[in-house]
C-alpha positions in Angstrom: -16.9 122.8 149.2 -15.6 119.9 151.4 -14.1 117.1 150.0 -17.1 114.2 150.6 -16.3 111.2 152.3 -18.8 109.2 149.9 -16.5 110.5 147.0 -13.4 109.1 148.5 -15.0 105.9 149.6 -16.4 105.4 146.2 -13.0 104.9 144.8 -11.1 104.2 148.0 -7.0 103.5 147.5 -7.4 100.0 148.7 -9.7 98.6 146.1 -7.8 100.7 143.4 -4.4 99.3 144.1 -6.0 96.0 144.4 -7.6 96.2 140.8 -4.5 97.5 139.1 -2.0 95.1 140.5 -4.2 92.4 139.3 -5.1 93.5 136.1 -1.4 94.0 135.4 -0.5 90.7 136.2 -3.1 89.5 134.0 -1.9 91.7 131.0 1.4 92.2 129.3 3.5 94.8 131.3 3.4 98.2 129.7 6.8 100.0 129.3 6.8 103.5 131.0 8.4 106.6 129.4 11.3 106.4 131.6 11.9 102.5 130.6 11.6 103.4 127.0 14.4 106.1 127.3 16.6 103.5 129.0 16.4 104.7 132.4 16.9 102.1 134.9 13.9 101.9 137.4 16.0 101.3 140.1 18.0 104.6 139.6 17.7 107.3 142.5 18.2 110.8 141.0 18.3 112.3 144.5 16.0 115.1 143.4 16.3 118.0 145.7 13.2 120.3 146.5 13.0 124.0 145.0 10.7 126.8 144.6 9.8 128.3 141.1 12.0 130.9 139.6 9.1 133.4 139.1 5.1 133.6 138.5 2.8 134.5 135.7 -0.3 136.0 136.8 -3.7 136.1 134.3 -6.9 137.3 135.1 -5.4 139.3 137.9 -6.6 136.5 139.9 -4.9 133.3 139.1 -0.9 132.3 139.1 1.1 130.0 137.4 4.6 128.8 138.6 7.6 129.2 136.1 9.0 125.7 136.3 9.6 124.1 132.8 10.5 125.2 129.4 6.5 126.2 128.5 6.6 128.7 131.4 9.7 129.9 130.8 8.8 131.1 127.4 5.5 132.4 128.6 7.2 134.4 131.3 9.8 135.7 128.4 6.7 136.4 126.0 5.1 138.5 128.6 8.2 140.7 129.5 8.5 141.3 125.8 4.9 142.0 125.1 5.2 144.4 128.3 8.5 146.1 126.7 6.5 146.3 123.4 9.1 143.9 121.6 6.2 142.5 119.4 8.7 140.1 117.5 10.2 138.7 120.7 6.8 138.0 122.1 5.5 136.3 119.0 8.8 134.2 119.0 8.7 133.1 122.3 4.8 132.5 122.0 5.6 130.1 119.0 8.3 128.3 121.0 5.2 127.7 123.7 3.5 126.2 120.7 6.0 124.3 119.8 6.4 122.8 123.1 3.0 122.1 123.5 2.9 120.4 120.1 5.6 118.1 121.5 3.7 117.2 124.4 0.7 116.2 122.4 2.8 113.8 120.4 4.0 112.5 123.7 0.7 112.1 125.3 -0.5 110.4 122.0 2.3 107.7 122.0 1.4 107.0 125.7 -2.3 106.8 124.5 -1.1 104.3 122.1 1.1 102.5 124.3 -0.9 102.2 127.5 -3.4 100.2 129.0 -6.9 100.6 128.1 -7.8 102.5 131.5 -5.6 105.2 130.4 -5.8 105.6 126.6 -9.0 107.7 126.4 -7.6 110.4 128.9 -4.2 110.2 127.2 -6.0 111.1 123.9 -7.7 113.9 125.3 -5.0 115.3 126.7 -3.0 115.0 123.2 -6.2 116.8 121.7 -6.3 119.6 124.5 -2.2 120.4 123.8 -2.6 120.3 120.1 -5.6 122.8 120.7 -3.7 124.9 123.2 -0.9 125.1 120.6 -2.9 126.0 118.1 -4.8 129.1 119.9 -1.4 130.3 121.2 0.0 130.6 117.6 -3.0 132.3 116.7 -2.2 134.7 119.6 1.6 134.8 118.3 0.6 135.6 114.7 -1.8 138.7 115.9 0.9 140.1 117.9 3.7 139.5 115.3 1.4 141.4 112.7 0.7 144.2 115.1 -3.2 143.7 115.2 -3.2 143.3 119.0 -3.8 145.6 121.3 -1.9 146.0 124.5 -4.2 146.5 127.0 -3.9 144.4 130.2 -0.8 142.5 129.1 0.0 139.4 127.3 -1.5 137.1 130.0 -5.1 138.9 129.9 -4.9 138.1 125.9 -4.9 134.3 126.4 -8.4 133.1 127.8 -9.3 130.6 130.4 -9.7 127.9 128.0 -6.3 128.3 126.7 -4.6 128.3 129.8 -6.5 125.4 131.0 -5.0 123.6 127.8 -1.4 124.6 128.6 -1.9 123.2 132.1 -2.7 120.3 130.8 1.0 119.7 129.8 1.5 118.2 133.4 0.5 115.1 132.5 3.5 114.5 130.2 5.8 116.4 132.7 8.6 114.3 134.0 9.6 114.1 137.9 12.3 116.2 137.6 10.0 119.0 137.2 6.9 118.4 139.2 8.7 116.4 142.1 10.8 119.1 143.7 7.9 121.5 144.1 5.5 118.7 145.7 5.7 120.9 149.1 5.2 124.0 147.5 1.2 124.2 148.2 1.9 123.6 151.8 4.6 126.2 152.0 2.5 128.9 150.7 -0.6 127.6 152.8 1.4 128.2 155.7 2.6 131.9 154.6 -1.1 132.5 154.2 -1.9 131.7 157.7 1.2 133.9 158.8 0.2 136.7 156.8 -3.6 136.5 157.9 -2.4 136.4 161.5 -0.6 139.8 161.2 -3.9 140.9 159.1 -2.0 141.2 155.7 -5.1 140.3 153.7 -3.5 141.1 150.2 -0.4 138.8 150.9 -2.9 136.0 152.3 -4.8 136.1 149.2 -1.6 136.0 147.1 -0.2 133.0 148.8 -3.6 131.2 148.5 -3.6 132.2 144.9 -0.1 130.6 144.5 -1.0 127.5 146.1 -3.9 127.0 144.0 -1.9 127.4 141.0 -0.2 124.2 141.9 -3.6 122.3 142.4 -4.7 123.2 138.9 -1.6 121.6 137.5 -1.9 118.6 139.2 -5.7 118.5 138.1 -4.4 118.6 134.8 -2.9 115.5 135.1 -5.4 113.8 137.1 -8.5 111.4 136.5 -11.8 110.3 138.0 -12.4 110.8 141.8 -8.9 112.4 141.9 -9.7 115.1 139.3 -13.2 115.8 141.2 -11.2 116.2 144.4 -8.7 118.7 143.2 -11.2 120.5 141.2 -13.4 121.1 144.2 -10.3 121.9 146.4 -9.7 124.7 143.7 -13.1 126.2 143.8 -13.0 125.9 147.7 -9.7 128.0 147.8 -11.0 130.4 145.2 -14.1 131.4 147.4 -12.0 131.5 150.6 -9.3 133.9 149.0 -12.2 136.1 147.7 -13.9 135.8 151.5 -10.5 136.9 152.6 -10.4 139.7 149.9 -13.8 141.1 150.8 -13.3 140.7 154.8 -16.0 138.2 154.8 -14.3 135.3 156.1 -15.4 133.6 159.0 -12.3 133.0 160.8 -8.7 131.0 160.8 -10.6 127.7 161.2 -12.5 128.0 158.0 -9.3 128.7 156.1 -7.2 125.7 157.7 -10.2 123.4 156.8 -10.0 124.5 153.0 -6.1 123.8 153.3 -6.6 120.3 154.7 -9.2 119.6 151.8 -6.5 121.0 149.3 -4.0 118.8 150.8 -6.2 115.8 150.9 -6.9 116.0 147.4 -3.3 116.1 146.5 -2.8 113.1 148.3 -5.6 111.4 146.7 -4.0 112.2 143.3 -0.5 111.4 143.9 -1.6 108.1 145.6 -3.8 107.4 142.5 -0.9 108.2 140.2 1.4 105.9 142.5 -0.9 102.8 142.1 -1.0 103.4 138.6 2.7 103.0 138.1 3.0 100.5 140.7 0.5 98.3 138.6 2.6 98.9 135.4 5.9 97.5 137.5 7.5 101.1 137.2 8.3 100.9 141.0 10.6 104.3 140.8 7.9 106.3 139.4 5.6 104.7 141.9 7.6 105.6 144.8 8.2 109.2 143.8 4.1 109.7 143.6 4.0 107.9 146.8 6.6 110.0 148.9 4.6 113.1 147.3 1.5 111.6 148.4 2.9 111.2 151.9 4.0 114.6 152.0 0.5 116.1 151.1 -1.2 113.9 153.7 1.0 115.1 156.4 0.7 118.6 155.5 -3.2 118.1 155.5 -2.9 116.4 159.0 -1.2 119.6 160.3 -4.4 121.8 159.2 -6.5 118.9 161.2 -4.5 118.5 164.6 -5.9 116.5 167.4 -5.8 112.5 167.1 -7.1 112.5 163.7 -4.0 114.5 162.6 -1.5 112.8 164.5 -2.7 109.2 163.3 -2.3 110.5 159.7 1.0 112.0 160.3 1.9 108.4 161.2 0.6 106.8 158.3 2.4 109.5 156.0 5.7 108.5 157.7 5.0 105.0 156.6 4.2 105.8 153.3 7.3 107.6 152.7 9.3 104.9 154.1 7.6 102.5 151.4 8.2 105.5 148.4 11.6 105.7 149.5 12.1 101.8 149.0 10.5 101.8 145.6 12.5 104.7 144.5 15.7 103.1 145.4 15.2 99.8 144.1 15.1 98.3 147.4 11.2 97.5 146.8 9.2 95.4 149.1 7.6 92.1 147.9 3.8 92.2 146.0 2.0 91.6 149.1 3.9 93.9 151.6 3.6 96.8 149.1 0.0 96.1 148.7 -0.5 96.3 152.2 1.2 99.6 152.5 -0.9 101.0 149.8 -4.1 99.8 151.4 -3.0 101.2 154.7 -2.4 104.6 153.3 -5.8 104.6 151.5 -7.6 103.4 155.1 -5.5 106.4 156.3 -6.9 109.1 153.9 -10.2 107.9 154.0 -10.1 108.4 157.8 -8.9 111.8 157.6 -11.3 112.8 155.0 -14.0 111.7 157.5 -12.3 113.8 160.3 -12.4 116.7 157.8 -15.9 116.7 156.7 -17.0 116.4 160.4 -15.6 120.1 161.1 
């Protein structure tokens, strides 16, 4: 599934940014979670890039990275279950449920304090996290009582809807967790191409599945057109992985096109959240999201190449500079920042049209 130019134009970054900035000026400023915790918006934490410590595989098809306390407890639960230590597995799952309940409370508080445009989504996330916690608790109880089988491992006992609920926690995950892995999808895409060139289909598929794991997490905190773009990219990556596994792929170019669509979807999602934080006067968070958007846009551009790719790379560099200024507290004036956001949206839209032309 290609990312349609019509879908992007429907909510072009330029109009989104302008509308949100105007709304923020007409309404009371909403404090971000960072501000509420007393963190200075100009404080630069110097967050370094990193890779996950491990991966959890479920359904024999999907991977999720071990990045935060929820995923670490899940991994420990899976290991304990495989070792037939039911008590430890149940204990770790109860810890997962507790973390999800805390996330639900956090999302609920955000719904209560956010502007109307965000309230419904935050309420839905709060409900989904609470639902995931309840379902994980049921599995923990069944394991602790010894009434559940061992076939397929613990990950197989958690159904797809529960995994989707768990991934919703990404909405309330802070930048110290998500920002260091912002470049991981592109790294896995590059690894997939290298494996494909040496005809290593198994590694190619695994690399694509791992990259897709990050897109699913980002989709869990995306809204509107950005979520549609990410969901479409995930579906496309799943299809191309299956085609590679079945040896029915039409060639490297079709793989690269999927990667370009995925990178652009990530850029759209991060860019939309950057505008969200800018409109709420949280320039630090806006900067982190914009830097992530710039990196994803640059990654998408590498799969397109030619003049359009080079132009997008230049736009990504300009957006990264703006993002760094926002993070460091050396923020631009309103008009300058707005021009930067509009320019970024225009570059994204142009690249989307180029990708759809292939």
